[in-house]
N, C-alpha and C positions, 0 to 999 in steps of 0.2 A: 371380416376380422380372421386373423391370421390364426392357425393352430399348426401345432407340428406333433409328429411321432417321436418323442426321445424319450430316454430313460428317466426314472422318476428319482435318481440321485442327485443331490446337489452338484452344481457344475464347478462348485467353489465357494468360499468365504462371503459372506455379506457384512458391509458396514453401514450402518444406519446413522447420517450426517443430520443430527437434530433430532434428539431423543425426547420428543414432546409427544403430544396424543397419539398422531397419526404415526410417528417412528417407532413408538413403544409397542402400538397395537400390531402394525403390520411385521414389523421386526421381530416383537415378541411371539408372533404366530408363526413366524418363519422357524425361531430357534425352538419352540415347542415341538416342532415337527422334524427337529434334528440337524437344521441348518445351523453351522458355526456363524454367529452373528456377533459383532462388536457395535456397542451403543455409545456414540459421541454426544454428548449433550453438555447443560447447564449444571452447574453444582445443584440446584433446588431437586431437579427431578433425580439426577443420579444419587443424590443422598437417600432420597426415599426408595429407590431400586437397591441402594446397598444395604438398608436396614429392613428392608420389608419383602425383598424379592419383587416379582412381577406376576401380578394377577390380570388375567385377560377374562371379560364374560362379554356376552352379546344378546342381541335380541332374541335368537332362536334357543337361549339358555344354555349355551355351552359354556364351558368354564378351562382356563387352562392355567397352571401356576408352576411358575419357574423359581427356583429358590435363590437367594441372593448369592449364594457361593458359587452358582453356576453361571452366573451374568458375567459379560467381559464389558467392563464400564471404563470409559474415560473421557477428560475434558477436550482430549485434543487428538488428532488423528494420530493412532501410534506410530513411532518410528519403524519402518521398516513394512509396514502393513500392504499386502496385496490382494485385496479385495477382488474378487471374481464380479461383484456387483454392489454399487453403492446406492443407496435409497436417500435421496436428497429431500430432507423433510423439514429445514429450517422455515422460520418465517421469512416472507418475501423480504421484507427489509434487511436480512441478514444474508441474502443470496450470494452477493459479491464477496463478502469476507470468506464463506464457507467454500464457495469455489474456488477461491484463490489459496485457501489452506489444503485444499484435496489436491489441487494442481501441482502444489510444491512439494507435498508428500508422497503422491501416488505416482505409479509408474504411468507413463504416456499410453493413450488408448484405453484407460481404465472405463468400463461401461457404468455411466451414472443415469439413473431415472429421477427425473423430479416429480416428487409426489406433492406439487405445492398448488396454492390456489392461484387462479389468474392465467394471463396468457404469456407472460413476457418472461418468466424466471428460467426457462430453459436458454433462451438467447443472452438473458443477462449472465448465466452461468457459463455459457460458451465463449463470451466475449473474455471474459475474467481468466477462465481456465481453458484456453485453445487446445492443450494438449490430452485433454477430458473428451470421452466421446459421450455428450450428454443427449439424453431423449426426453422427451415432455411425457407426463403421464396425467392421470386424474384419479383422484379418490371420490368416487360418491357418495360415500356415508359418513356419517356424524360419529365421531369418537369422544368422549368424554373423561376427564380424568377426575375418578370419584374418590380418590383418596391417595395418600403415599403410594405410589408403586402400583395403583390399580386403576385399569382404563376400560371403558364399557362401549361397545358398537351398539349404538342405538339405533340405527337405520340400517336398510339393507343395500345391496347394489354389488358390482362387481369394478375391481380395480381396471383401469385400462391406459395403454401406453402406445407410443409410435412403434410400428413394425420393425424390428431390424433382426437379421439374422442372430446378433449375439444375445438377443435376448429370448429367442424362442425355445431353447434348452431349459429355461427357468419355467414354462409354463405348467408342468404336471407338476413343479416343487412347490408352486404358489396353490395351486388347486388342492394338493394334498394338504397344505397348512391352512386351508380354509379362507384364504384369501385369494381367490381366483382372479385371474389376470387375463384381459382380452387385449390383441393387439390390432391395431388399425392402420391401414395405408396412410391416412390422412388423421392425426389426432386433432387438428385446429378447429373442425367444426365441433367435435365432442367437447372440446375444452370452452368454446363460446357456449354451447348447451349448458354446460355445468356452471359458467358464472352468471348465467340467467337466474339459474336456482340460487346461487350464492348470495344474488342481491337480498334474499331475506334475511341474511346473517346480521347484517346492520341494524334490521328493523327487530330482529330478536334481541340484539344485545341491547339496545336503548329500551324494550319492553322490560327487560328485568324478569321475563317467565322461561320456563323449558317451552322448547319447541311446538310441543303439542298444544300446550296452554294457548301460546299464541297465536297459532294457526287456527284455533277454535274461535277467534274473535274477528268477526269480519272487518273491523276498522284497521287492525294491524294488516289484514289481508289487502285491504284497499290499497295500503302504501306500498307493499310487495308489489301489487299489480301495475301501480304506477310506474314503479322503478323499471319493470320489465317490458311495459310498452314503450316506455322512451327509449331504454335500451335497444328494443326492436328496431324501431324508426331509424335510430343509429347505424344499426347493423345493415339494415336494409339500403340505406343510402351509400354505404360501403361496399355492397354487393357480397354481404357475408352471410350465407344460409346455416345457422346454428342446427346442429343435430338434436335429435329427440333424446333425452337422457332421463325422462321422467314419464309418468303415466300417460301423459298426453302431451301433444306438441307445444312448444313454447308460445306459439301463437293463438293457442286455446286456453293456455294455462290462465292467462290474467281474468278471461271471463268467468273462468271454474272459482278463481279466488274471490270474485265479487258476489257470488251466490250467497243467498241468505244463510245464517249458521246452519238452520236444521237441514236445509237440501246440500250444504257444502258436506256435513258428516255422512251423507249417503254418496254422492257423486265423487268425494275425495277419500273414500275409504282407504283406498291404497295408500295414498300418500300421507294419510294419519297414523300409518301403520308403524308407530315407533312407541318408545317407552317413557315413562316420566323422567327418566335417567338423560334423556337426549336434550343437548343444546348446543347452541352454536360455538366453535372456538372462538368466535369473537367475542360473545358473551365472556368466557372464560379469560380473555385477554384483559378486558374491561374490570373484571373482580379483582385481577392480579397487578392491575396497574400498568399493564404494558401497551405499548404501541400496537395499533389494531393493524389488520391488514386492508382497511378500506381503500387504500391507494391501487392494490391489485384487483380490486372489485369495481365499486364505482367510478375509482379514479381513470381506469381502464376505458369506461363508456365516456367519461368526460375528454379524454385524451383524444379518441377516435372520432368524436365528434368535432373538436377543434381541428383536426386534420383535415375536415371536410367543410369548413368554416361554417358549422352549425353549433348549436349550444344544446346542454343536456341539464337543465336547471335544476331539475329534482334529485338526480345523482349528483350533481355538484352541491347541492344543498345537503344531501344526506352525508357525503365526504366531510363537510365543515362541522356538521352536528357531532361526528365521531372525533373528530381531531380536536375539536372545544369540549369535549366531554371529561378530561381528567381535571381542568380549572373549574368545571362546574358539574360535579356527577350528580346525576338524576335519574330517577325513571320515569319514562316517558309514557304516559297513556295513550291509547290509541287516538282519541280525539286531540289530543297536544300534537303527535306525530303527523296526523291528516293536516292539521292546519299549518304545521312547520312547512309541509309539501305542498302546500297550497290546494288542498284536494278539499 
């Protein structure tokens, strides 16, 4: 991981493209630390910010509040904007549209860090916005919207991004803001490691439970473990070695997940260090009737398998369940979900 000895003052202004849970939390943390931040988002979230301001809380008990009057809000990239850093936080399905807007409105060479799920968003943004300098990033923690303008980080971790000289001056700024950022020469193994953990997102979303409650049920954990095992088989065939981004390597995680509940509570105490407010963003998407990011998670595994003339039937089945959910919304019990995955 790269580190740098640089001043702690902001190198410039930040633009958050996609003021959702991650955009509001990371961008809001930077704003609370004195960084000029513009939030670009959809009317629903922006209205909550305009009426209530921005309230940030976290697992460790920290609280930051920004008044509505202090926030810079916009539904589009402001004309004449010249941010030193853009945080791309839109859902995967909106990447192309967002990148096109950024490329049209911002100067060539603008630094953009994709803080999105999945593997392909950085490449997709670069294709649509070739004048932008787009770097991949990774968000390790869960953030939930707990009310209008209120966002809560329910799990721990450090942001990660591809190392680049243009990003290094931002390291002490992120550290001071309480959202520390680590840089890696090659982020792809880290992204794959995070994707493996994110395979619990559809399980959590279909369960209808908070993350901790879901993980405390062995049946749901068996579904998560099966998705990981299948994904590891596909990654191994492709010669991809995912980085360890959890307390245990991905190769051991599925065995831990299959432990009896009483033993899992002991062995996975660090994994369970989250609060009752933590839930997956995919669960929020279902609750709000939005299209999920399942294509950027299980869909990535299915496509990688197809590239090698293989199949990933359980990830394909999970993809189908999330796609079908809006037409037949329901809460899936652990047993029902195991049966659907053939466990």
